N, C-alpha and C positions, 0 to 999 in steps of 0.2 A: 504491499500501500503505500502510496506517494505523497508525504503532507507535505503543504503549501503554506503561508504566514501572511499575515494583514499587521502591520503593526499599529495597534487603537489609536495611537492619536494622529494617525494618518485616518483614521474612521472620522474621525471630531470634523476637522475641516472641509468644509465644502469647498474649495476653491482650486483642488491639485488632483489626479490623479491619484487611485492608491496603487501602490506597487506590492504588488506577489513576491515574496519571498521563499526557493527555498528554505530546508534545515539547515544548508553551508551559509547562509545569507547573502546567497546568487541570486538578484533579481533575472526574474522572469516573465513576469509578465505586466501590463501595464494597464486596471481595468477605470474605463469611465462612462459616465450616464449617471442620471437617476428614475426610480418608478416612484410611483405612488398615483400618476395619474393617468390615462387609459391607454397615453401615446407615448409611457416612458420608454426609456432604452436603456440597458446597458452594454458596454464595446468590453473584453476582448482584445485587446491587442499587441503584438507579440515584440522587441523591444528595437526593431525597425518599421512599426507604425503600420505593419499589415494586421487585417484584422482578421482574426481567430475566429471567433463567433459572435453572435449576438444575441442576449433576452430580448423579448421585447410585451414588455406588457399588453394583453388583449382585451383586460376585464377589470377592471375598480370599485369598489367597494370591502365587505365585511370578506367575502372571499375574490382574492385574487387571481388571476389565469395570466400562466405565462408562456412563451413557446423559446426554444432553444435552436439558432439557425445558425447554420457554417454557407456560405457561398448563394444566400439567398436557398435554402432548403434547409426546410422543418426537419429537425434532430428527434425532439422530444419535448416535450409538456408535463406541465407541472403546474398544480395548484398551490396555492399558500395563503393560509386563512391569518385578517389581520390579528395584530399584536399577539399572536399564540407565536413565541419565540422558541417553545421548548419544542415544537411538534414537527418531527421527521419529514423531508422532502423525497417524495421516490420519483425520479425521474424513468417515464414507464418505457419509451423504446431502446433507454441505455442499461435498464434494470439496475440501477445505481438508487442507493438510499444515502442521504445525505442528513447530518443529524448533528445535534452541538447546538453552543449557545449563538444564534442567527445574530445576535448586537452586535 
């Protein structure tokens, strides 16, 4: 299993991209964007600026629906319940289960 990390202080600032590092503190990805409205979008970019994937928010409200796309092809979808940060996320087509503190 691969572990990736984001610095907590980076999450608190809204003016910069999130920097994702591996366990050796090497920068691997840059994450940009926001969600919370129906047109929300988050992109994951390589260090060279190439968009690796996008997470598009399809619905807003208590139960939020997202899709993950790569090269404009849908990879998977998931649902997130608003203000429920301990609920695991299941990515259907990838058969991935993501859990942990989502804050």
